[in-house]
N, C-alpha and C positions, 0 to 999 in steps of 0.2 A: 505494501499501500504505500502511494506517495506522502510525503509531508503533508502538503496541501490538505489529502484527505485524511490524514489524521487530525489534522486541526479542526476542518468542519467537522468530523465524528465528533469532537471534544466539545466545541461550541455549543451544536446539536444537544450536549447535555445540559445545558445550563438555559434555565427558564426566568423570563418574566417571571416576577412574584404577582402581578395583580392579571396576567393573561397567560391562560394556560397552553403558551407557544413557546419553543424554543427562540433563543436570540437570533439564530440563523433562520429559521423559518419564517419569524417576524422582520426579516428584512433588516436588522438592525448591524448589519455586518457590512459594510458596503466594499472592501476589499483584502484580501489576504494575498500580499506579496511575499515570496519564499525566495532568496539571496543564497549562494553559497558562503560561508565562512570561512574565514582564514584559517579555521580548526578543521581539521582531517574529518571528511565524512559529515559535519555540521551545519546546521543552515541558522540563517538571519531571517526570523520571522515577523513583519511588519502587517497589523492589523488597524485596519482603518474602520470604526463605527460608530453609530450616532445611539443616542438614546430616545424614548418616544417622546420626550419634551424636554427641554434644557434645566427645569427645574426637577426631574425625577430622584423622588426621594431614596430609591435604593441603586445611585449613580456608584458610589464608591464600592457597594458589596458587588455589581455585576463587572467591574471595572478588576476587581480584583479576584473573582470567579474566572476571568478572560485569563488572566498572568497566570494562575495555577496550573493553565494546560501545558505550559511549558516546563515545570515538572514531573509530567506524566508523558510528553512525548520525548524521550530521549534525544533523536536527530535533532531538536532545537538546541543552539547554543543560546540565542540570545531571543529576546520577545519583546517588541515594542507594542504601544496600543495607543493609536493616538483617536480621541474623540471628537468627532465634529459635529457641525450642525447645518451645513450645508451641503449636498441642500437637506432640507429638515424632512427629517420622518413623516410618511403619512400610510395610510394603509393600502395605496397601491403596491406600494415595496414589499409587502408580504407574499410568500409563497400560496401558491391557490391551495395546499394543504393547510396551509396557517387559516386562509378565509375559510376553508370547509369548518375547520375545528371551530372558529368562532364564531360560523353561523349556526350550528348545530347546538350552541349556547342563550342564542334570541327565538 
């Protein structure tokens, strides 16, 4: 399995506490960039993500959980997480699976 796939697999285990959908399917992850590290066989990972709103009360918790993936994936040398608000998150960024899950609650 490629490093990016492993990162995505881990991100899919992190759920927004207010919405029963993981942060990847929710569309909070804008990009995952993988670069070869100077260390043999390891990779530097840069994740660009957002929050459902700038004032998200669990922002620190979510960011901490994202950082914790580095300790699980042994091919990662360094992990950087950048929070951005442009473009602002909206429901159109969700996967169809996420939309179906949320529709089942209404």
